[in-house]
C-alpha positions in Angstrom: 71.3 72.7 214.8 73.2 71.3 212.4 73.0 68.3 210.2 69.5 68.4 210.5 67.8 65.2 211.5 65.3 64.7 208.4 64.7 66.2 206.1 61.1 65.9 203.8 59.3 67.6 200.7 55.5 67.2 200.1 53.7 67.7 197.1 51.0 70.4 198.5 47.3 70.3 196.3 44.7 67.9 198.1 45.4 67.7 202.0 48.9 66.0 202.5 50.5 64.9 205.2 54.9 64.0 206.1 56.0 61.8 207.7 55.2 61.3 210.8 58.2 63.7 213.1 61.6 61.7 214.9 61.5 61.9 218.5 64.3 64.1 218.1 62.9 66.4 215.7 62.3 70.0 218.6 61.8 72.7 215.7 61.0 72.9 211.4 62.0 74.8 208.8 59.0 74.9 205.9 59.1 77.1 202.9 57.3 76.7 200.2 57.6 76.7 196.4 53.9 77.7 195.8 50.7 79.8 198.1 49.3 77.0 200.3 48.2 76.7 204.1 49.5 73.9 207.0 48.9 71.9 209.8 49.7 70.4 211.9 48.8 67.7 214.5 48.5 63.8 214.8 46.6 63.5 212.0 46.4 66.7 210.5 44.2 67.6 207.5 45.4 72.1 205.9 42.4 73.6 204.7 42.2 76.9 202.9 41.2 78.6 206.5 44.1 77.2 208.6 47.9 78.8 207.8 48.5 80.2 204.8 52.0 81.3 203.1 52.9 83.4 200.2 55.2 81.0 197.6 58.8 81.5 198.6 58.0 81.7 202.4 59.7 80.0 205.4 59.3 79.8 208.3 60.8 78.2 211.4 58.2 75.8 214.5 58.8 74.3 217.4 56.9 71.2 217.9 56.1 69.3 220.5 58.1 66.4 221.3 56.1 63.4 220.3 56.6 61.0 217.7 53.3 60.9 216.1 53.7 64.9 215.6 53.3 65.8 211.4 52.8 68.1 209.2 49.9 68.8 206.0 49.7 71.0 203.5 47.3 72.1 200.6 46.6 74.1 197.8 45.6 78.1 198.2 45.2 81.5 196.2 
């Protein structure tokens, strides 16, 4: 569906959380500029053991209808 409900940019390094998703958010598109790991939840902490993405990768994730849902990212190798 276009246009998107919201757009966010987070900078990885140590685990960094996004802002909480809107109650209207059903799907998120994650695109990475660097190798990182991501984690979804209401208070997520990404670690180098969570889902890894390569630089330039794009993924779509369906999310729970929960206004407190966020994504966190951390730099990985």
